[in-house]
PDB file of N, CA, C and O in Angstrom, chain B, residues numbered from 101:
ATOM      1  N   MET B 101     133.632  25.096 -70.190  1.00  0.00           N
ATOM      2  CA  MET B 101     133.371  24.116 -69.152  1.00  0.00           C
ATOM      3  C   MET B 101     132.184  23.267 -69.552  1.00  0.00           C
ATOM      4  O   MET B 101     131.642  23.406 -70.648  1.00  0.00           O
ATOM      5  N   SER B 102     131.807  22.427 -68.691  1.00  0.00           N
ATOM      6  CA  SER B 102     130.719  21.507 -68.933  1.00  0.00           C
ATOM      7  C   SER B 102     129.404  22.077 -68.418  1.00  0.00           C
ATOM      8  O   SER B 102     129.393  22.920 -67.521  1.00  0.00           O
ATOM      9  N   ASP B 103     128.313  21.621 -68.981  1.00  0.00           N
ATOM     10  CA  ASP B 103     127.006  22.041 -68.496  1.00  0.00           C
ATOM     11  C   ASP B 103     126.626  21.100 -67.350  1.00  0.00           C
ATOM     12  O   ASP B 103     126.543  19.886 -67.540  1.00  0.00           O
ATOM     13  N   PHE B 104     126.398  21.659 -66.176  1.00  0.00           N
ATOM     14  CA  PHE B 104     126.114  20.856 -64.995  1.00  0.00           C
ATOM     15  C   PHE B 104     125.110  21.601 -64.137  1.00  0.00           C
ATOM     16  O   PHE B 104     124.808  22.770 -64.378  1.00  0.00           O
ATOM     17  N   ASP B 105     124.603  20.912 -63.138  1.00  0.00           N
ATOM     18  CA  ASP B 105     123.576  21.459 -62.256  1.00  0.00           C
ATOM     19  C   ASP B 105     124.221  22.297 -61.152  1.00  0.00           C
ATOM     20  O   ASP B 105     124.760  21.760 -60.185  1.00  0.00           O
ATOM     21  N   VAL B 106     124.159  23.610 -61.311  1.00  0.00           N
ATOM     22  CA  VAL B 106     124.763  24.521 -60.339  1.00  0.00           C
ATOM     23  C   VAL B 106     124.117  24.347 -58.963  1.00  0.00           C
ATOM     24  O   VAL B 106     124.804  24.438 -57.945  1.00  0.00           O
ATOM     25  N   GLU B 107     122.819  24.101 -58.923  1.00  0.00           N
ATOM     26  CA  GLU B 107     122.128  23.938 -57.640  1.00  0.00           C
ATOM     27  C   GLU B 107     122.610  22.694 -56.900  1.00  0.00           C
ATOM     28  O   GLU B 107     122.688  22.701 -55.671  1.00  0.00           O
ATOM     29  N   ALA B 108     122.927  21.646 -57.616  1.00  0.00           N
ATOM     30  CA  ALA B 108     123.460  20.434 -56.966  1.00  0.00           C
ATOM     31  C   ALA B 108     124.835  20.726 -56.366  1.00  0.00           C
ATOM     32  O   ALA B 108     125.144  20.283 -55.259  1.00  0.00           O
ATOM     33  N   VAL B 109     125.648  21.466 -57.095  1.00  0.00           N
ATOM     34  CA  VAL B 109     126.978  21.833 -56.576  1.00  0.00           C
ATOM     35  C   VAL B 109     126.815  22.770 -55.385  1.00  0.00           C
ATOM     36  O   VAL B 109     127.561  22.662 -54.411  1.00  0.00           O
ATOM     37  N   ARG B 110     125.850  23.688 -55.446  1.00  0.00           N
ATOM     38  CA  ARG B 110     125.591  24.601 -54.325  1.00  0.00           C
ATOM     39  C   ARG B 110     125.298  23.809 -53.051  1.00  0.00           C
ATOM     40  O   ARG B 110     125.822  24.132 -51.985  1.00  0.00           O
ATOM     41  N   ALA B 111     124.470  22.783 -53.159  1.00  0.00           N
ATOM     42  CA  ALA B 111     124.127  21.966 -51.987  1.00  0.00           C
ATOM     43  C   ALA B 111     125.381  21.281 -51.424  1.00  0.00           C
ATOM     44  O   ALA B 111     125.546  21.186 -50.208  1.00  0.00           O
ATOM     45  N   GLU B 112     126.256  20.808 -52.310  1.00  0.00           N
ATOM     46  CA  GLU B 112     127.479  20.147 -51.849  1.00  0.00           C
ATOM     47  C   GLU B 112     128.425  21.150 -51.185  1.00  0.00           C
ATOM     48  O   GLU B 112     129.065  20.834 -50.182  1.00  0.00           O
ATOM     49  N   VAL B 113     128.511  22.353 -51.744  1.00  0.00           N
ATOM     50  CA  VAL B 113     129.382  23.378 -51.154  1.00  0.00           C
ATOM     51  C   VAL B 113     128.840  23.799 -49.793  1.00  0.00           C
ATOM     52  O   VAL B 113     129.610  23.996 -48.853  1.00  0.00           O
ATOM     53  N   ARG B 114     127.519  23.939 -49.681  1.00  0.00           N
ATOM     54  CA  ARG B 114     126.920  24.309 -48.383  1.00  0.00           C
ATOM     55  C   ARG B 114     127.276  23.309 -47.307  1.00  0.00           C
ATOM     56  O   ARG B 114     127.447  23.681 -46.146  1.00  0.00           O
ATOM     57  N   ALA B 115     127.392  22.040 -47.678  1.00  0.00           N
ATOM     58  CA  ALA B 115     127.675  20.982 -46.707  1.00  0.00           C
ATOM     59  C   ALA B 115     129.158  20.900 -46.337  1.00  0.00           C
ATOM     60  O   ALA B 115     129.529  20.207 -45.389  1.00  0.00           O
ATOM     61  N   MET B 116     129.996  21.604 -47.084  1.00  0.00           N
ATOM     62  CA  MET B 116     131.438  21.547 -46.826  1.00  0.00           C
ATOM     63  C   MET B 116     131.813  22.383 -45.608  1.00  0.00           C
ATOM     64  O   MET B 116     131.178  23.391 -45.298  1.00  0.00           O
ATOM     65  N   ASP B 117     132.862  21.934 -44.933  1.00  0.00           N
ATOM     66  CA  ASP B 117     133.403  22.663 -43.796  1.00  0.00           C
ATOM     67  C   ASP B 117     134.686  23.360 -44.267  1.00  0.00           C
ATOM     68  O   ASP B 117     135.717  22.718 -44.469  1.00  0.00           O
ATOM     69  N   PHE B 118     134.602  24.679 -44.437  1.00  0.00           N
ATOM     70  CA  PHE B 118     135.772  25.443 -44.867  1.00  0.00           C
ATOM     71  C   PHE B 118     135.654  26.862 -44.321  1.00  0.00           C
ATOM     72  O   PHE B 118     134.574  27.302 -43.929  1.00  0.00           O
ATOM     73  N   VAL B 119     136.759  27.555 -44.301  1.00  0.00           N
ATOM     74  CA  VAL B 119     136.786  28.938 -43.815  1.00  0.00           C
ATOM     75  C   VAL B 119     136.326  29.847 -44.949  1.00  0.00           C
ATOM     76  O   VAL B 119     136.958  29.933 -46.002  1.00  0.00           O
ATOM     77  N   ARG B 120     135.212  30.517 -44.701  1.00  0.00           N
ATOM     78  CA  ARG B 120     134.673  31.421 -45.710  1.00  0.00           C
ATOM     79  C   ARG B 120     135.418  32.751 -45.682  1.00  0.00           C
ATOM     80  O   ARG B 120     135.920  33.186 -44.645  1.00  0.00           O
ATOM     81  N   GLY B 121     135.476  33.381 -46.850  1.00  0.00           N
ATOM     82  CA  GLY B 121     136.118  34.672 -46.957  1.00  0.00           C
ATOM     83  C   GLY B 121     135.327  35.753 -46.250  1.00  0.00           C
ATOM     84  O   GLY B 121     134.109  35.652 -46.103  1.00  0.00           O
ATOM     85  N   THR B 122     136.023  36.782 -45.817  1.00  0.00           N
ATOM     86  CA  THR B 122     135.360  37.929 -45.221  1.00  0.00           C
ATOM     87  C   THR B 122     134.695  38.731 -46.337  1.00  0.00           C
ATOM     88  O   THR B 122     135.031  38.548 -47.507  1.00  0.00           O
ATOM     89  N   PRO B 123     133.756  39.616 -45.994  1.00  0.00           N
ATOM     90  CA  PRO B 123     133.144  40.451 -47.034  1.00  0.00           C
ATOM     91  C   PRO B 123     134.191  41.225 -47.851  1.00  0.00           C
ATOM     92  O   PRO B 123     134.036  41.366 -49.064  1.00  0.00           O
ATOM     93  N   ALA B 124     135.237  41.720 -47.214  1.00  0.00           N
ATOM     94  CA  ALA B 124     136.284  42.450 -47.939  1.00  0.00           C
ATOM     95  C   ALA B 124     137.038  41.527 -48.899  1.00  0.00           C
ATOM     96  O   ALA B 124     137.348  41.914 -50.025  1.00  0.00           O
ATOM     97  N   GLU B 125     137.328  40.311 -48.448  1.00  0.00           N
ATOM     98  CA  GLU B 125     138.021  39.358 -49.323  1.00  0.00           C
ATOM     99  C   GLU B 125     137.146  38.992 -50.516  1.00  0.00           C
ATOM    100  O   GLU B 125     137.618  38.956 -51.653  1.00  0.00           O
ATOM    101  N   VAL B 126     135.879  38.722 -50.255  1.00  0.00           N
ATOM    102  CA  VAL B 126     134.965  38.346 -51.337  1.00  0.00           C
ATOM    103  C   VAL B 126     134.847  39.486 -52.344  1.00  0.00           C
ATOM    104  O   VAL B 126     134.798  39.235 -53.548  1.00  0.00           O
ATOM    105  N   ALA B 127     134.801  40.720 -51.881  1.00  0.00           N
ATOM    106  CA  ALA B 127     134.738  41.875 -52.786  1.00  0.00           C
ATOM    107  C   ALA B 127     135.983  41.918 -53.673  1.00  0.00           C
ATOM    108  O   ALA B 127     135.890  42.187 -54.871  1.00  0.00           O
ATOM    109  N   MET B 128     137.136  41.654 -53.084  1.00  0.00           N
ATOM    110  CA  MET B 128     138.376  41.637 -53.857  1.00  0.00           C
ATOM    111  C   MET B 128     138.357  40.499 -54.876  1.00  0.00           C
ATOM    112  O   MET B 128     138.761  40.681 -56.024  1.00  0.00           O
ATOM    113  N   TRP B 129     137.885  39.322 -54.451  1.00  0.00           N
ATOM    114  CA  TRP B 129     137.800  38.176 -55.360  1.00  0.00           C
ATOM    115  C   TRP B 129     136.844  38.465 -56.507  1.00  0.00           C
ATOM    116  O   TRP B 129     137.092  38.048 -57.638  1.00  0.00           O
ATOM    117  N   ARG B 130     135.745  39.179 -56.229  1.00  0.00           N
ATOM    118  CA  ARG B 130     134.800  39.542 -57.294  1.00  0.00           C
ATOM    119  C   ARG B 130     135.478  40.441 -58.326  1.00  0.00           C
ATOM    120  O   ARG B 130     135.293  40.261 -59.529  1.00  0.00           O
ATOM    121  N   GLU B 131     136.258  41.402 -57.853  1.00  0.00           N
ATOM    122  CA  GLU B 131     136.985  42.280 -58.779  1.00  0.00           C
ATOM    123  C   GLU B 131     137.965  41.476 -59.628  1.00  0.00           C
ATOM    124  O   GLU B 131     138.061  41.676 -60.839  1.00  0.00           O
ATOM    125  N   ASP B 132     138.681  40.576 -58.990  1.00  0.00           N
ATOM    126  CA  ASP B 132     139.634  39.733 -59.723  1.00  0.00           C
ATOM    127  C   ASP B 132     138.905  38.875 -60.749  1.00  0.00           C
ATOM    128  O   ASP B 132     139.384  38.711 -61.871  1.00  0.00           O
ATOM    129  N   MET B 133     137.756  38.329 -60.375  1.00  0.00           N
ATOM    130  CA  MET B 133     136.967  37.489 -61.276  1.00  0.00           C
ATOM    131  C   MET B 133     136.476  38.313 -62.465  1.00  0.00           C
ATOM    132  O   MET B 133     136.482  37.827 -63.596  1.00  0.00           O
ATOM    133  N   ALA B 134     136.056  39.539 -62.223  1.00  0.00           N
ATOM    134  CA  ALA B 134     135.595  40.398 -63.309  1.00  0.00           C
ATOM    135  C   ALA B 134     136.730  40.682 -64.293  1.00  0.00           C
ATOM    136  O   ALA B 134     136.516  40.687 -65.506  1.00  0.00           O
ATOM    137  N   GLU B 135     137.926  40.917 -63.776  1.00  0.00           N
ATOM    138  CA  GLU B 135     139.080  41.135 -64.647  1.00  0.00           C
ATOM    139  C   GLU B 135     139.392  39.880 -65.464  1.00  0.00           C
ATOM    140  O   GLU B 135     139.673  39.966 -66.660  1.00  0.00           O
ATOM    141  N   SER B 136     139.342  38.732 -64.821  1.00  0.00           N
ATOM    142  CA  SER B 136     139.609  37.472 -65.518  1.00  0.00           C
ATOM    143  C   SER B 136     138.583  37.226 -66.613  1.00  0.00           C
ATOM    144  O   SER B 136     138.921  36.811 -67.721  1.00  0.00           O
ATOM    145  N   ARG B 137     137.312  37.493 -66.279  1.00  0.00           N
ATOM    146  CA  ARG B 137     136.248  37.300 -67.270  1.00  0.00           C
ATOM    147  C   ARG B 137     136.452  38.238 -68.456  1.00  0.00           C
ATOM    148  O   ARG B 137     136.279  37.829 -69.604  1.00  0.00           O
ATOM    149  N   ALA B 138     136.817  39.486 -68.191  1.00  0.00           N
ATOM    150  CA  ALA B 138     137.061  40.442 -69.273  1.00  0.00           C
ATOM    151  C   ALA B 138     138.187  39.954 -70.182  1.00  0.00           C
ATOM    152  O   ALA B 138     138.110  40.093 -71.403  1.00  0.00           O
ATOM    153  N   ASN B 139     139.227  39.385 -69.588  1.00  0.00           N
ATOM    154  CA  ASN B 139     140.325  38.844 -70.392  1.00  0.00           C
ATOM    155  C   ASN B 139     139.867  37.667 -71.246  1.00  0.00           C
ATOM    156  O   ASN B 139     140.293  37.527 -72.393  1.00  0.00           O
ATOM    157  N   LEU B 140     139.007  36.827 -70.697  1.00  0.00           N
ATOM    158  CA  LEU B 140     138.473  35.709 -71.476  1.00  0.00           C
ATOM    159  C   LEU B 140     137.657  36.209 -72.662  1.00  0.00           C
ATOM    160  O   LEU B 140     137.761  35.673 -73.765  1.00  0.00           O
ATOM    161  N   VAL B 141     136.853  37.231 -72.432  1.00  0.00           N
ATOM    162  CA  VAL B 141     136.028  37.792 -73.506  1.00  0.00           C
ATOM    163  C   VAL B 141     136.916  38.372 -74.598  1.00  0.00           C
ATOM    164  O   VAL B 141     136.637  38.201 -75.785  1.00  0.00           O
ATOM    165  N   ILE B 142     137.987  39.061 -74.200  1.00  0.00           N
ATOM    166  CA  ILE B 142     138.926  39.616 -75.181  1.00  0.00           C
ATOM    167  C   ILE B 142     139.510  38.501 -76.040  1.00  0.00           C
ATOM    168  O   ILE B 142     139.723  38.674 -77.240  1.00  0.00           O
ATOM    169  N   GLU B 143     139.765  37.357 -75.413  1.00  0.00           N
ATOM    170  CA  GLU B 143     140.337  36.211 -76.133  1.00  0.00           C
ATOM    171  C   GLU B 143     139.271  35.380 -76.835  1.00  0.00           C
ATOM    172  O   GLU B 143     139.561  34.297 -77.342  1.00  0.00           O
ATOM    173  N   ASP B 144     138.036  35.881 -76.867  1.00  0.00           N
ATOM    174  CA  ASP B 144     136.901  35.197 -77.495  1.00  0.00           C
ATOM    175  C   ASP B 144     136.625  33.830 -76.859  1.00  0.00           C
ATOM    176  O   ASP B 144     136.243  32.875 -77.535  1.00  0.00           O
ATOM    177  N   MET B 145     136.828  33.767 -75.544  1.00  0.00           N
ATOM    178  CA  MET B 145     136.526  32.564 -74.762  1.00  0.00           C
ATOM    179  C   MET B 145     135.440  32.949 -73.757  1.00  0.00           C
ATOM    180  O   MET B 145     135.674  32.994 -72.549  1.00  0.00           O
ATOM    181  N   ILE B 146     134.265  33.221 -74.279  1.00  0.00           N
ATOM    182  CA  ILE B 146     133.180  33.768 -73.466  1.00  0.00           C
ATOM    183  C   ILE B 146     132.565  32.680 -72.586  1.00  0.00           C
ATOM    184  O   ILE B 146     132.084  31.664 -73.089  1.00  0.00           O
ATOM    185  N   PRO B 147     132.585  32.899 -71.267  1.00  0.00           N
ATOM    186  CA  PRO B 147     131.962  31.918 -70.365  1.00  0.00           C
ATOM    187  C   PRO B 147     130.461  31.816 -70.629  1.00  0.00           C
ATOM    188  O   PRO B 147     129.807  32.797 -70.983  1.00  0.00           O
ATOM    189  N   SER B 148     129.936  30.615 -70.450  1.00  0.00           N
ATOM    190  CA  SER B 148     128.495  30.402 -70.630  1.00  0.00           C
ATOM    191  C   SER B 148     127.752  30.963 -69.418  1.00  0.00           C
ATOM    192  O   SER B 148     128.357  31.206 -68.374  1.00  0.00           O
ATOM    193  N   PRO B 149     126.452  31.166 -69.557  1.00  0.00           N
ATOM    194  CA  PRO B 149     125.673  31.595 -68.390  1.00  0.00           C
ATOM    195  C   PRO B 149     125.810  30.613 -67.217  1.00  0.00           C
ATOM    196  O   PRO B 149     125.801  31.025 -66.058  1.00  0.00           O
ATOM    197  N   ASN B 150     125.935  29.329 -67.519  1.00  0.00           N
ATOM    198  CA  ASN B 150     126.105  28.327 -66.468  1.00  0.00           C
ATOM    199  C   ASN B 150     127.451  28.506 -65.761  1.00  0.00           C
ATOM    200  O   ASN B 150     127.541  28.377 -64.540  1.00  0.00           O
ATOM    201  N   ASP B 151     128.489  28.803 -66.538  1.00  0.00           N
ATOM    202  CA  ASP B 151     129.810  29.071 -65.946  1.00  0.00           C
ATOM    203  C   ASP B 151     129.725  30.277 -65.016  1.00  0.00           C
ATOM    204  O   ASP B 151     130.225  30.239 -63.892  1.00  0.00           O
ATOM    205  N   ASP B 152     129.091  31.345 -65.491  1.00  0.00           N
ATOM    206  CA  ASP B 152     128.942  32.554 -64.675  1.00  0.00           C
ATOM    207  C   ASP B 152     128.170  32.257 -63.391  1.00  0.00           C
ATOM    208  O   ASP B 152     128.536  32.737 -62.318  1.00  0.00           O
ATOM    209  N   ALA B 153     127.107  31.468 -63.502  1.00  0.00           N
ATOM    210  CA  ALA B 153     126.304  31.122 -62.324  1.00  0.00           C
ATOM    211  C   ALA B 153     127.126  30.304 -61.323  1.00  0.00           C
ATOM    212  O   ALA B 153     127.011  30.499 -60.113  1.00  0.00           O
ATOM    213  N   PHE B 154     127.945  29.401 -61.827  1.00  0.00           N
ATOM    214  CA  PHE B 154     128.803  28.576 -60.976  1.00  0.00           C
ATOM    215  C   PHE B 154     129.764  29.446 -60.166  1.00  0.00           C
ATOM    216  O   PHE B 154     129.844  29.317 -58.945  1.00  0.00           O
ATOM    217  N   PHE B 155     130.488  30.326 -60.845  1.00  0.00           N
ATOM    218  CA  PHE B 155     131.471  31.160 -60.157  1.00  0.00           C
ATOM    219  C   PHE B 155     130.804  32.183 -59.240  1.00  0.00           C
ATOM    220  O   PHE B 155     131.328  32.483 -58.167  1.00  0.00           O
ATOM    221  N   ASP B 156     129.652  32.722 -59.651  1.00  0.00           N
ATOM    222  CA  ASP B 156     128.912  33.645 -58.776  1.00  0.00           C
ATOM    223  C   ASP B 156     128.461  32.935 -57.504  1.00  0.00           C
ATOM    224  O   ASP B 156     128.544  33.494 -56.411  1.00  0.00           O
ATOM    225  N   MET B 157     127.988  31.707 -57.652  1.00  0.00           N
ATOM    226  CA  MET B 157     127.534  30.941 -56.492  1.00  0.00           C
ATOM    227  C   MET B 157     128.684  30.713 -55.520  1.00  0.00           C
ATOM    228  O   MET B 157     128.513  30.856 -54.309  1.00  0.00           O
ATOM    229  N   LEU B 158     129.857  30.357 -56.045  1.00  0.00           N
ATOM    230  CA  LEU B 158     131.002  30.118 -55.170  1.00  0.00           C
ATOM    231  C   LEU B 158     131.414  31.395 -54.447  1.00  0.00           C
ATOM    232  O   LEU B 158     131.767  31.353 -53.268  1.00  0.00           O
ATOM    233  N   LEU B 159     131.371  32.527 -55.138  1.00  0.00           N
ATOM    234  CA  LEU B 159     131.677  33.794 -54.477  1.00  0.00           C
ATOM    235  C   LEU B 159     130.626  34.116 -53.424  1.00  0.00           C
ATOM    236  O   LEU B 159     130.960  34.588 -52.337  1.00  0.00           O
ATOM    237  N   ASP B 160     129.361  33.866 -53.737  1.00  0.00           N
ATOM    238  CA  ASP B 160     128.285  34.113 -52.757  1.00  0.00           C
ATOM    239  C   ASP B 160     128.490  33.294 -51.489  1.00  0.00           C
ATOM    240  O   ASP B 160     128.113  33.722 -50.398  1.00  0.00           O
ATOM    241  N   LYS B 161     129.088  32.119 -51.635  1.00  0.00           N
ATOM    242  CA  LYS B 161     129.347  31.239 -50.488  1.00  0.00           C
ATOM    243  C   LYS B 161     130.669  31.559 -49.797  1.00  0.00           C
ATOM    244  O   LYS B 161     131.010  30.936 -48.791  1.00  0.00           O
ATOM    245  N   GLY B 162     131.420  32.534 -50.335  1.00  0.00           N
ATOM    246  CA  GLY B 162     132.683  32.925 -49.709  1.00  0.00           C
ATOM    247  C   GLY B 162     133.812  31.942 -49.911  1.00  0.00           C
ATOM    248  O   GLY B 162     134.706  31.838 -49.071  1.00  0.00           O
ATOM    249  N   VAL B 163     133.780  31.211 -51.026  1.00  0.00           N
ATOM    250  CA  VAL B 163     134.806  30.213 -51.307  1.00  0.00           C
ATOM    251  C   VAL B 163     136.060  30.922 -51.825  1.00  0.00           C
ATOM    252  O   VAL B 163     135.979  31.736 -52.745  1.00  0.00           O
ATOM    253  N   SER B 164     137.207  30.614 -51.241  1.00  0.00           N
ATOM    254  CA  SER B 164     138.470  31.246 -51.636  1.00  0.00           C
ATOM    255  C   SER B 164     138.898  30.753 -53.023  1.00  0.00           C
ATOM    256  O   SER B 164     138.529  29.652 -53.431  1.00  0.00           O
ATOM    257  N   PRO B 165     139.669  31.560 -53.740  1.00  0.00           N
ATOM    258  CA  PRO B 165     140.140  31.134 -55.072  1.00  0.00           C
ATOM    259  C   PRO B 165     140.862  29.782 -55.091  1.00  0.00           C
ATOM    260  O   PRO B 165     140.615  28.993 -56.004  1.00  0.00           O
ATOM    261  N   PRO B 166     141.746  29.475 -54.125  1.00  0.00           N
ATOM    262  CA  PRO B 166     142.371  28.142 -54.173  1.00  0.00           C
ATOM    263  C   PRO B 166     141.354  27.005 -54.034  1.00  0.00           C
ATOM    264  O   PRO B 166     141.490  25.967 -54.681  1.00  0.00           O
ATOM    265  N   LEU B 167     140.340  27.201 -53.195  1.00  0.00           N
ATOM    266  CA  LEU B 167     139.324  26.157 -53.045  1.00  0.00           C
ATOM    267  C   LEU B 167     138.426  26.112 -54.280  1.00  0.00           C
ATOM    268  O   LEU B 167     137.973  25.035 -54.666  1.00  0.00           O
ATOM    269  N   VAL B 168     138.161  27.253 -54.904  1.00  0.00           N
ATOM    270  CA  VAL B 168     137.398  27.261 -56.166  1.00  0.00           C
ATOM    271  C   VAL B 168     138.102  26.373 -57.180  1.00  0.00           C
ATOM    272  O   VAL B 168     137.466  25.560 -57.851  1.00  0.00           O
ATOM    273  N   SER B 169     139.413  26.529 -57.289  1.00  0.00           N
ATOM    274  CA  SER B 169     140.180  25.712 -58.230  1.00  0.00           C
ATOM    275  C   SER B 169     140.051  24.229 -57.908  1.00  0.00           C
ATOM    276  O   SER B 169     139.876  23.405 -58.806  1.00  0.00           O
ATOM    277  N   GLN B 170     140.137  23.892 -56.626  1.00  0.00           N
ATOM    278  CA  GLN B 170     140.030  22.485 -56.234  1.00  0.00           C
ATOM    279  C   GLN B 170     138.620  21.930 -56.487  1.00  0.00           C
ATOM    280  O   GLN B 170     138.471  20.781 -56.905  1.00  0.00           O
ATOM    281  N   ILE B 171     137.603  22.734 -56.238  1.00  0.00           N
ATOM    282  CA  ILE B 171     136.224  22.301 -56.511  1.00  0.00           C
ATOM    283  C   ILE B 171     136.046  22.060 -58.003  1.00  0.00           C
ATOM    284  O   ILE B 171     135.446  21.066 -58.413  1.00  0.00           O
ATOM    285  N   LEU B 172     136.567  22.967 -58.803  1.00  0.00           N
ATOM    286  CA  LEU B 172     136.458  22.821 -60.257  1.00  0.00           C
ATOM    287  C   LEU B 172     137.175  21.568 -60.737  1.00  0.00           C
ATOM    288  O   LEU B 172     136.640  20.823 -61.558  1.00  0.00           O
ATOM    289  N   LEU B 173     138.389  21.330 -60.229  1.00  0.00           N
ATOM    290  CA  LEU B 173     139.106  20.114 -60.608  1.00  0.00           C
ATOM    291  C   LEU B 173     138.321  18.863 -60.228  1.00  0.00           C
ATOM    292  O   LEU B 173     138.248  17.909 -61.003  1.00  0.00           O
ATOM    293  N   ARG B 174     137.738  18.871 -59.039  1.00  0.00           N
ATOM    294  CA  ARG B 174     136.956  17.710 -58.584  1.00  0.00           C
ATOM    295  C   ARG B 174     135.703  17.543 -59.430  1.00  0.00           C
ATOM    296  O   ARG B 174     135.339  16.425 -59.796  1.00  0.00           O
ATOM    297  N   LEU B 175     135.050  18.646 -59.735  1.00  0.00           N
ATOM    298  CA  LEU B 175     133.834  18.618 -60.554  1.00  0.00           C
ATOM    299  C   LEU B 175     134.129  18.008 -61.922  1.00  0.00           C
ATOM    300  O   LEU B 175     133.327  17.250 -62.467  1.00  0.00           O
ATOM    301  N   LEU B 176     135.293  18.356 -62.463  1.00  0.00           N
ATOM    302  CA  LEU B 176     135.681  17.842 -63.783  1.00  0.00           C
ATOM    303  C   LEU B 176     136.412  16.499 -63.702  1.00  0.00           C
ATOM    304  O   LEU B 176     136.846  15.963 -64.722  1.00  0.00           O
ATOM    305  N   ASN B 177     136.546  15.957 -62.487  1.00  0.00           N
ATOM    306  CA  ASN B 177     137.195  14.663 -62.243  1.00  0.00           C
ATOM    307  C   ASN B 177     138.626  14.635 -62.784  1.00  0.00           C
ATOM    308  O   ASN B 177     139.074  13.635 -63.345  1.00  0.00           O
ATOM    309  N   HIS B 178     139.320  15.740 -62.604  1.00  0.00           N
ATOM    310  CA  HIS B 178     140.700  15.874 -63.059  1.00  0.00           C
ATOM    311  C   HIS B 178     141.604  15.005 -62.189  1.00  0.00           C
ATOM    312  O   HIS B 178     141.345  14.854 -60.995  1.00  0.00           O
ATOM    313  N   PRO B 179     142.658  14.432 -62.767  1.00  0.00           N
ATOM    314  CA  PRO B 179     143.563  13.579 -61.984  1.00  0.00           C
ATOM    315  C   PRO B 179     144.208  14.295 -60.786  1.00  0.00           C
ATOM    316  O   PRO B 179     144.547  13.647 -59.796  1.00  0.00           O
ATOM    317  N   ASP B 180     144.379  15.604 -60.862  1.00  0.00           N
ATOM    318  CA  ASP B 180     144.994  16.353 -59.764  1.00  0.00           C
ATOM    319  C   ASP B 180     143.983  16.812 -58.710  1.00  0.00           C
ATOM    320  O   ASP B 180     144.345  17.513 -57.765  1.00  0.00           O
ATOM    321  N   ALA B 181     142.736  16.425 -58.870  1.00  0.00           N
ATOM    322  CA  ALA B 181     141.692  16.860 -57.935  1.00  0.00           C
ATOM    323  C   ALA B 181     141.870  16.219 -56.571  1.00  0.00           C
ATOM    324  O   ALA B 181     142.362  15.097 -56.446  1.00  0.00           O
ATOM    325  N   ASP B 182     141.456  16.959 -55.555  1.00  0.00           N
ATOM    326  CA  ASP B 182     141.445  16.448 -54.179  1.00  0.00           C
ATOM    327  C   ASP B 182     140.216  15.544 -54.046  1.00  0.00           C
ATOM    328  O   ASP B 182     139.088  16.031 -53.967  1.00  0.00           O
ATOM    329  N   ARG B 183     140.435  14.249 -54.023  1.00  0.00           N
ATOM    330  CA  ARG B 183     139.340  13.266 -53.991  1.00  0.00           C
ATOM    331  C   ARG B 183     138.566  13.294 -52.670  1.00  0.00           C
ATOM    332  O   ARG B 183     137.492  12.701 -52.564  1.00  0.00           O
ATOM    333  N   SER B 184     139.111  13.982 -51.668  1.00  0.00           N
ATOM    334  CA  SER B 184     138.400  14.045 -50.386  1.00  0.00           C
ATOM    335  C   SER B 184     137.295  15.103 -50.386  1.00  0.00           C
ATOM    336  O   SER B 184     136.455  15.114 -49.486  1.00  0.00           O
ATOM    337  N   LEU B 185     137.286  15.989 -51.379  1.00  0.00           N
ATOM    338  CA  LEU B 185     136.226  16.997 -51.430  1.00  0.00           C
ATOM    339  C   LEU B 185     134.885  16.328 -51.738  1.00  0.00           C
ATOM    340  O   LEU B 185     134.804  15.467 -52.614  1.00  0.00           O
ATOM    341  N   PRO B 186     133.843  16.723 -51.020  1.00  0.00           N
ATOM    342  CA  PRO B 186     132.530  16.097 -51.226  1.00  0.00           C
ATOM    343  C   PRO B 186     131.792  16.696 -52.429  1.00  0.00           C
ATOM    344  O   PRO B 186     130.645  17.127 -52.311  1.00  0.00           O
ATOM    345  N   ILE B 187     132.459  16.719 -53.577  1.00  0.00           N
ATOM    346  CA  ILE B 187     131.893  17.253 -54.805  1.00  0.00           C
ATOM    347  C   ILE B 187     131.744  16.079 -55.779  1.00  0.00           C
ATOM    348  O   ILE B 187     132.695  15.329 -56.001  1.00  0.00           O
ATOM    349  N   THR B 188     130.559  15.923 -56.352  1.00  0.00           N
ATOM    350  CA  THR B 188     130.304  14.849 -57.281  1.00  0.00           C
ATOM    351  C   THR B 188     130.748  15.273 -58.672  1.00  0.00           C
ATOM    352  O   THR B 188     130.240  16.259 -59.205  1.00  0.00           O
ATOM    353  N   PRO B 189     131.698  14.538 -59.277  1.00  0.00           N
ATOM    354  CA  PRO B 189     132.122  14.887 -60.627  1.00  0.00           C
ATOM    355  C   PRO B 189     130.969  14.777 -61.619  1.00  0.00           C
ATOM    356  O   PRO B 189     130.075  13.944 -61.467  1.00  0.00           O
ATOM    357  N   VAL B 190     131.008  15.628 -62.631  1.00  0.00           N
ATOM    358  CA  VAL B 190     129.996  15.569 -63.682  1.00  0.00           C
ATOM    359  C   VAL B 190     130.428  14.546 -64.711  1.00  0.00           C
ATOM    360  O   VAL B 190     131.619  14.295 -64.895  1.00  0.00           O
ATOM    361  N   ALA B 191     129.460  13.964 -65.371  1.00  0.00           N
ATOM    362  CA  ALA B 191     129.760  13.035 -66.452  1.00  0.00           C
ATOM    363  C   ALA B 191     130.122  13.866 -67.678  1.00  0.00           C
ATOM    364  O   ALA B 191     129.379  14.764 -68.072  1.00  0.00           O
ATOM    365  N   VAL B 192     131.262  13.561 -68.272  1.00  0.00           N
ATOM    366  CA  VAL B 192     131.730  14.297 -69.441  1.00  0.00           C
ATOM    367  C   VAL B 192     131.543  13.419 -70.672  1.00  0.00           C
ATOM    368  O   VAL B 192     132.030  12.289 -70.728  1.00  0.00           O
ATOM    369  N   ALA B 193     130.827  13.961 -71.660  1.00  0.00           N
ATOM    370  CA  ALA B 193     130.622  13.229 -72.907  1.00  0.00           C
ATOM    371  C   ALA B 193     131.925  13.215 -73.710  1.00  0.00           C
ATOM    372  O   ALA B 193     132.621  14.226 -73.806  1.00  0.00           O
ATOM    373  N   VAL B 194     132.237  12.055 -74.280  1.00  0.00           N
ATOM    374  CA  VAL B 194     133.448  11.947 -75.112  1.00  0.00           C
ATOM    375  C   VAL B 194     133.105  11.685 -76.537  1.00  0.00           C
ATOM    376  O   VAL B 194     133.998  11.565 -77.375  1.00  0.00           O
TER     377      VAL B 194
END
């Protein structure tokens, strides 16, 4: 992923109106995330500390996996991103 300001994204997520996960759901999502991360490491696609901080922050805020995907798409300014999300895309060097 790209190197971006996790704290800036945190502020934008805090301002969003969405249904947060319950503690049980977040615990399950954390387990799923740990499994996914382990698979990435096996494939030698090791997430950066910034990537880890980003996903940890979203879990701390109770963001559901489908919304995590949409936030990530918006952050990366992907064509399939939901443009209504109040997330500022990062500038990507080409």
